[in-house]
C-alpha positions as YAML, in Angstrom:
chain: A
units: angstrom
residues:
- id: 1
  name: MET
  ca: [74.96, -43.29, -12.88]
- id: 2
  name: LYS
  ca: [71.92, -45.19, -11.65]
- id: 3
  name: GLY
  ca: [71.45, -42.40, -9.10]
- id: 4
  name: LEU
  ca: [71.78, -39.74, -11.71]
- id: 5
  name: ASN
  ca: [69.23, -41.59, -13.92]
- id: 6
  name: ILE
  ca: [66.66, -41.56, -11.12]
- id: 7
  name: ILE
  ca: [67.17, -37.88, -10.36]
- id: 8
  name: PHE
  ca: [66.85, -37.13, -14.10]
- id: 9
  name: LYS
  ca: [63.62, -39.10, -14.31]
- id: 10
  name: ILE
  ca: [62.21, -37.39, -11.20]
- id: 11
  name: THR
  ca: [63.18, -34.02, -12.58]
- id: 12
  name: SER
  ca: [61.65, -34.76, -16.00]
- id: 13
  name: PHE
  ca: [58.46, -35.91, -14.48]
- id: 14
  name: THR
  ca: [58.31, -32.86, -12.30]
- id: 15
  name: LEU
  ca: [58.89, -30.56, -15.34]
- id: 16
  name: LEU
  ca: [56.24, -32.59, -17.28]
- id: 17
  name: ALA
  ca: [53.71, -32.21, -14.56]
- id: 18
  name: GLY
  ca: [54.32, -28.56, -14.38]
- id: 19
  name: VAL
  ca: [53.86, -28.10, -18.12]
- id: 20
  name: LEU
  ca: [50.68, -30.22, -18.02]
- id: 21
  name: PHE
  ca: [49.44, -28.12, -15.09]
- id: 22
  name: LEU
  ca: [50.18, -24.97, -16.78]
- id: 23
  name: THR
  ca: [48.75, -26.09, -20.03]
- id: 24
  name: GLY
  ca: [45.52, -27.30, -18.38]
- id: 25
  name: CYS
  ca: [45.00, -24.12, -16.38]
- id: 26
  name: SER
  ca: [45.73, -21.55, -19.02]
- id: 27
  name: PRO
  ca: [42.93, -22.22, -21.43]
- id: 28
  name: SER
  ca: [40.32, -22.08, -18.68]
- id: 29
  name: ASP
  ca: [41.66, -18.82, -17.42]
- id: 30
  name: THR
  ca: [41.87, -17.37, -20.92]
- id: 31
  name: GLU
  ca: [38.42, -18.64, -21.69]
- id: 32
  name: LYS
  ca: [37.16, -17.11, -18.36]
- id: 33
  name: GLN
  ca: [38.69, -13.73, -19.32]
- id: 34
  name: THR
  ca: [37.20, -13.87, -22.73]
- id: 35
  name: GLN
  ca: [33.80, -14.67, -21.28]
- id: 36
  name: GLU
  ca: [34.21, -11.61, -19.06]
- id: 37
  name: VAL
  ca: [35.19, -9.21, -21.84]
- id: 38
  name: THR
  ca: [33.03, -10.39, -24.78]
- id: 39
  name: PRO
  ca: [29.39, -9.67, -23.53]
- id: 40
  name: PRO
  ca: [29.90, -5.88, -23.09]
- id: 41
  name: LYS
  ca: [31.33, -5.70, -26.68]
- id: 42
  name: GLN
  ca: [28.39, -7.79, -28.01]
- id: 43
  name: GLN
  ca: [25.94, -5.76, -25.99]
- id: 44
  name: GLU
  ca: [27.44, -2.47, -27.40]
- id: 45
  name: GLN
  ca: [27.21, -3.87, -30.93]
- id: 46
  name: SER
  ca: [23.62, -4.99, -30.35]
- id: 47
  name: GLN
  ca: [22.65, -1.52, -29.04]
- id: 48
  name: LYS
  ca: [24.34, 0.06, -32.06]
- id: 49
  name: LEU
  ca: [22.33, -2.12, -34.42]
- id: 50
  name: ASP
  ca: [19.05, -1.30, -32.52]
- id: 51
  name: SER
  ca: [19.73, 2.40, -32.67]
- id: 52
  name: GLU
  ca: [20.49, 2.19, -36.49]
- id: 53
  name: LYS
  ca: [17.17, 0.37, -37.03]
- id: 54
  name: GLN
  ca: [15.05, 2.95, -35.13]
- id: 55
  name: PRO
  ca: [14.37, 6.38, -36.87]
- id: 56
  name: ALA
  ca: [15.17, 9.59, -35.16]
- id: 57
  name: LYS
  ca: [12.58, 11.27, -33.02]
- id: 58
  name: GLY
  ca: [12.46, 14.08, -35.43]
- id: 59
  name: GLU
  ca: [11.63, 11.67, -38.30]
- id: 60
  name: LEU
  ca: [8.76, 10.11, -36.24]
- id: 61
  name: LYS
  ca: [7.22, 13.60, -35.63]
- id: 62
  name: ILE
  ca: [7.35, 14.49, -39.36]
- id: 63
  name: THR
  ca: [5.85, 11.08, -40.26]
- id: 64
  name: ASP
  ca: [2.92, 11.62, -37.76]
- id: 65
  name: ALA
  ca: [2.38, 15.10, -39.12]
- id: 66
  name: GLN
  ca: [2.29, 13.75, -42.64]
- id: 67
  name: LYS
  ca: [-0.38, 11.11, -41.57]
- id: 68
  name: VAL
  ca: [-2.47, 13.76, -39.83]
- id: 69
  name: GLN
  ca: [-2.28, 16.04, -42.92]
- id: 70
  name: ALA
  ca: [-3.26, 13.17, -45.21]
- id: 71
  name: TYR
  ca: [-6.19, 12.31, -43.10]
- id: 72
  name: VAL
  ca: [-7.26, 15.87, -43.02]
- id: 73
  name: ASP
  ca: [-6.94, 16.31, -46.82]
- id: 74
  name: GLU
  ca: [-9.01, 13.03, -47.35]
- id: 75
  name: GLN
  ca: [-11.79, 14.36, -45.03]
- id: 76
  name: ASN
  ca: [-11.85, 17.67, -46.68]
- id: 77
  name: ARG
  ca: [-12.22, 15.94, -50.05]
- id: 78
  name: LYS
  ca: [-15.18, 13.87, -48.70]
- id: 79
  name: MET
  ca: [-16.90, 16.87, -47.25]
- id: 80
  name: GLU
  ca: [-16.47, 18.77, -50.55]
- id: 81
  name: ALA
  ca: [-18.04, 15.85, -52.33]
- id: 82
  name: MET
  ca: [-20.88, 15.72, -49.85]
- id: 83
  name: SER
  ca: [-21.54, 19.43, -50.27]
- id: 84
  name: GLN
  ca: [-21.68, 19.14, -54.00]
- id: 85
  name: GLU
  ca: [-24.05, 16.21, -53.69]
- id: 86
  name: VAL
  ca: [-26.40, 18.27, -51.40]
- id: 87
  name: ASP
  ca: [-26.39, 21.19, -53.74]
- id: 88
  name: TYR
  ca: [-27.27, 18.91, -56.59]
- id: 89
  name: TYR
  ca: [-30.35, 17.43, -54.76]
- id: 90
  name: LYS
  ca: [-31.43, 20.83, -53.48]
- id: 91
  name: GLN
  ca: [-31.47, 22.18, -57.05]
- id: 92
  name: TYR
  ca: [-33.15, 19.01, -58.29]
- id: 93
  name: ALA
  ca: [-35.99, 19.41, -55.55]
- id: 94
  name: LYS
  ca: [-36.54, 23.02, -56.64]
- id: 95
  name: ASP
  ca: [-36.79, 22.01, -60.17]
- id: 96
  name: MET
  ca: [-39.30, 19.29, -59.32]
- id: 97
  name: ILE
  ca: [-41.41, 21.90, -57.35]
- id: 98
  name: LEU
  ca: [-41.86, 23.83, -60.50]
- id: 99
  name: ILE
  ca: [-43.75, 21.06, -62.10]
- id: 100
  name: LEU
  ca: [-45.70, 19.99, -59.07]
- id: 101
  name: PRO
  ca: [-49.43, 20.62, -59.03]
- id: 102
  name: SER
  ca: [-50.37, 23.61, -56.91]
- id: 103
  name: ASP
  ca: [-52.20, 21.57, -54.30]
- id: 104
  name: LYS
  ca: [-49.06, 19.39, -53.69]
- id: 105
  name: VAL
  ca: [-46.84, 22.55, -53.33]
- id: 106
  name: GLN
  ca: [-49.44, 23.83, -50.83]
- id: 107
  name: GLU
  ca: [-48.93, 20.71, -48.75]
- id: 108
  name: LEU
  ca: [-45.31, 21.32, -48.57]
- id: 109
  name: ILE
  ca: [-45.90, 25.00, -47.62]
- id: 110
  name: ASN
  ca: [-48.28, 23.92, -44.76]
- id: 111
  name: LYS
  ca: [-45.41, 21.75, -43.28]
- id: 112
  name: GLU
  ca: [-42.77, 24.62, -43.18]
- id: 113
  name: TYR
  ca: [-43.93, 25.90, -39.81]
- id: 114
  name: HIS
  ca: [-44.97, 23.76, -36.84]
- id: 115
  name: TYR
  ca: [-47.36, 25.11, -34.07]
- id: 116
  name: ALA
  ca: [-48.16, 23.64, -30.65]
- id: 117
  name: VAL
  ca: [-49.66, 24.54, -27.38]
- id: 118
  name: THR
  ca: [-49.04, 22.30, -24.40]
- id: 119
  name: ILE
  ca: [-49.24, 21.97, -20.44]
- id: 120
  name: ASN
  ca: [-46.58, 19.77, -19.10]
- id: 121
  name: ASN
  ca: [-45.95, 18.46, -22.71]
- id: 122
  name: ILE
  ca: [-49.68, 17.51, -23.06]
- id: 123
  name: GLN
  ca: [-51.38, 18.89, -26.19]
- id: 124
  name: PHE
  ca: [-54.78, 20.42, -26.12]
- id: 125
  name: PRO
  ca: [-57.53, 18.25, -27.61]
- id: 126
  name: GLN
  ca: [-59.61, 19.30, -30.65]
- id: 127
  name: SER
  ca: [-62.35, 20.44, -28.30]
- id: 128
  name: GLY
  ca: [-59.89, 23.16, -26.90]
- id: 129
  name: VAL
  ca: [-60.62, 22.23, -23.28]
- id: 130
  name: LEU
  ca: [-57.92, 20.72, -21.07]
- id: 131
  name: GLU
  ca: [-58.59, 19.43, -17.55]
- id: 132
  name: ILE
  ca: [-55.66, 19.40, -15.01]
- id: 133
  name: ARG
  ca: [-55.17, 18.69, -11.35]
- id: 134
  name: GLU
  ca: [-52.08, 20.62, -10.79]
- id: 135
  name: THR
  ca: [-52.51, 24.19, -9.31]
- id: 136
  name: ALA
  ca: [-49.28, 25.45, -10.72]
- id: 137
  name: PHE
  ca: [-48.08, 24.89, -14.37]
- id: 138
  name: ASP
  ca: [-46.96, 26.57, -17.68]
- id: 139
  name: ILE
  ca: [-48.86, 26.90, -20.84]
- id: 140
  name: VAL
  ca: [-46.43, 26.89, -23.71]
- id: 141
  name: PHE
  ca: [-47.09, 28.09, -27.27]
- id: 142
  name: THR
  ca: [-44.41, 27.37, -29.89]
- id: 143
  name: GLU
  ca: [-43.78, 28.29, -33.42]
- id: 144
  name: GLU
  ca: [-40.92, 26.28, -35.18]
- id: 145
  name: ARG
  ca: [-39.60, 26.51, -38.76]
- id: 146
  name: VAL
  ca: [-38.28, 23.36, -40.42]
- id: 147
  name: LYS
  ca: [-34.48, 23.36, -40.27]
- id: 148
  name: PHE
  ca: [-34.18, 22.29, -43.91]
- id: 149
  name: SER
  ca: [-36.47, 23.30, -46.69]
- id: 150
  name: VAL
  ca: [-36.52, 22.64, -50.48]
- id: 151
  name: LEU
  ca: [-38.96, 25.49, -51.03]
- id: 152
  name: PRO
  ca: [-37.91, 29.04, -52.16]
- id: 153
  name: GLU
  ca: [-37.97, 31.54, -49.39]
- id: 154
  name: SER
  ca: [-40.97, 33.23, -51.02]
- id: 155
  name: GLU
  ca: [-42.95, 30.11, -50.78]
- id: 156
  name: SER
  ca: [-41.67, 28.93, -47.46]
- id: 157
  name: VAL
  ca: [-42.82, 32.01, -45.43]
- id: 158
  name: LYS
  ca: [-46.39, 31.32, -46.67]
- id: 159
  name: GLY
  ca: [-46.51, 28.48, -44.18]
- id: 160
  name: LYS
  ca: [-46.32, 31.01, -41.30]
- id: 161
  name: ILE
  ca: [-49.36, 32.59, -39.66]
- id: 162
  name: PRO
  ca: [-49.57, 36.19, -40.89]
- id: 163
  name: THR
  ca: [-48.94, 37.80, -37.38]
- id: 164
  name: ASP
  ca: [-46.35, 37.19, -34.74]
- id: 165
  name: LEU
  ca: [-47.23, 34.34, -32.46]
- id: 166
  name: GLU
  ca: [-47.83, 36.63, -29.49]
- id: 167
  name: ASP
  ca: [-50.35, 38.73, -31.36]
- id: 168
  name: ALA
  ca: [-52.23, 35.49, -32.40]
- id: 169
  name: VAL
  ca: [-52.85, 34.76, -28.57]
- id: 170
  name: SER
  ca: [-55.08, 36.88, -26.36]
- id: 171
  name: THR
  ca: [-55.24, 36.46, -22.56]
- id: 172
  name: SER
  ca: [-55.01, 38.52, -19.42]
- id: 173
  name: ALA
  ca: [-51.55, 37.35, -18.54]
- id: 174
  name: SER
  ca: [-48.10, 38.35, -20.13]
- id: 175
  name: PRO
  ca: [-45.86, 35.73, -21.45]
- id: 176
  name: GLN
  ca: [-42.10, 35.14, -21.31]
- id: 177
  name: THR
  ca: [-41.04, 35.22, -24.98]
- id: 178
  name: LYS
  ca: [-37.91, 33.33, -26.24]
- id: 179
  name: ASP
  ca: [-36.48, 33.12, -29.81]
- id: 180
  name: GLU
  ca: [-33.95, 30.47, -30.58]
- id: 181
  name: ASP
  ca: [-32.66, 28.78, -33.86]
- id: 182
  name: GLY
  ca: [-35.90, 29.50, -35.82]
- id: 183
  name: LYS
  ca: [-38.10, 28.73, -32.88]
- id: 184
  name: THR
  ca: [-40.36, 31.06, -30.96]
- id: 185
  name: ILE
  ca: [-41.57, 30.01, -27.43]
- id: 186
  name: LEU
  ca: [-44.31, 31.81, -25.43]
- id: 187
  name: THR
  ca: [-44.58, 30.72, -21.83]
- id: 188
  name: TYR
  ca: [-47.64, 31.68, -19.58]
- id: 189
  name: SER
  ca: [-46.81, 30.71, -15.95]
- id: 190
  name: TYR
  ca: [-49.47, 30.08, -13.35]
- id: 191
  name: LYS
  ca: [-49.29, 29.14, -9.65]
- id: 192
  name: ASP
  ca: [-51.40, 28.92, -6.54]
- id: 193
  name: LEU
  ca: [-54.57, 28.24, -8.62]
- id: 194
  name: LYS
  ca: [-57.69, 27.02, -6.82]
- id: 195
  name: PRO
  ca: [-59.59, 23.84, -7.66]
- id: 196
  name: GLY
  ca: [-62.38, 24.71, -10.10]
- id: 197
  name: GLU
  ca: [-60.67, 27.76, -11.45]
- id: 198
  name: ARG
  ca: [-60.55, 28.28, -15.22]
- id: 199
  name: ILE
  ca: [-58.03, 29.94, -17.49]
- id: 200
  name: SER
  ca: [-59.04, 31.08, -21.04]
- id: 201
  name: PHE
  ca: [-57.16, 32.04, -24.19]
- id: 202
  name: LYS
  ca: [-58.47, 33.31, -27.42]
- id: 203
  name: ILE
  ca: [-56.50, 32.57, -30.52]
- id: 204
  name: SER
  ca: [-56.62, 33.78, -34.21]
- id: 205
  name: ASP
  ca: [-58.26, 31.68, -37.01]
- id: 206
  name: GLU
  ca: [-54.90, 31.04, -38.55]
- id: 207
  name: LEU
  ca: [-53.47, 29.67, -35.33]
- id: 208
  name: LYS
  ca: [-56.63, 27.72, -34.66]
- id: 209
  name: LYS
  ca: [-56.08, 26.04, -38.08]
- id: 210
  name: LYS
  ca: [-52.35, 25.28, -37.31]
- id: 211
  name: LEU
  ca: [-53.25, 23.84, -33.90]
- id: 212
  name: SER
  ca: [-55.98, 21.60, -35.39]
- id: 213
  name: VAL
  ca: [-58.54, 22.56, -32.78]
- id: 214
  name: ASN
  ca: [-62.22, 23.27, -33.45]
- id: 215
  name: THR
  ca: [-62.44, 26.51, -31.53]
- id: 216
  name: ASN
  ca: [-60.89, 29.85, -31.06]
- id: 217
  name: ASP
  ca: [-61.32, 29.72, -27.21]
- id: 218
  name: LEU
  ca: [-58.87, 27.48, -25.35]
- id: 219
  name: VAL
  ca: [-59.71, 26.58, -21.79]
- id: 220
  name: VAL
  ca: [-57.82, 25.17, -18.93]
- id: 221
  name: LYS
  ca: [-59.88, 23.71, -16.07]
- id: 222
  name: VAL
  ca: [-58.28, 22.98, -12.73]
- id: 223
  name: LEU
  ca: [-60.08, 19.96, -11.19]
- id: 224
  name: LYS
  ca: [-61.54, 19.86, -7.81]
...
């Protein structure tokens, strides 16, 4: 009997150790398997939630188009308001001209057209004589109308000299003529001039007044 008790105890101890061993290993193995399986599921759920939060590409395009259209509509409204304001002030200016003294109206008329004669962007002095050292240069006459006028057309044209610009200038050379955006340009080109040589132009009385010079004879002197 004593031997059987010892064998029973040994067997019981062995079974208990086995149960404890199995019990101790199983949770960790199960936990390990759970850790290996769970992250993909969580990732899939997270991706699903993110996709539900983000609008479709088509919806984004529609939203962008609506924003652009709203901006265009707003700019059109602003442009329309500005156009109406400009029209108002133009009409106001025309109404004011009707009550201005004639001398004030004439001042406005005189500013409708601008005239100039230059060599290398240097204007002729009041004496009408310009001295220069270069032996090759361009003499440029310009007639330019103001881009914006409050005067009626019938009054505005009174600021122009009575003839074409080319007819108001007389010289032996022929100019290159250019008309662009309300501006007429006459260019007289010279080259290979000799020191001491003189070039003369005769201008009309009306152009003389516009150029603010004291003579009808413009002279260019090439210095020695």
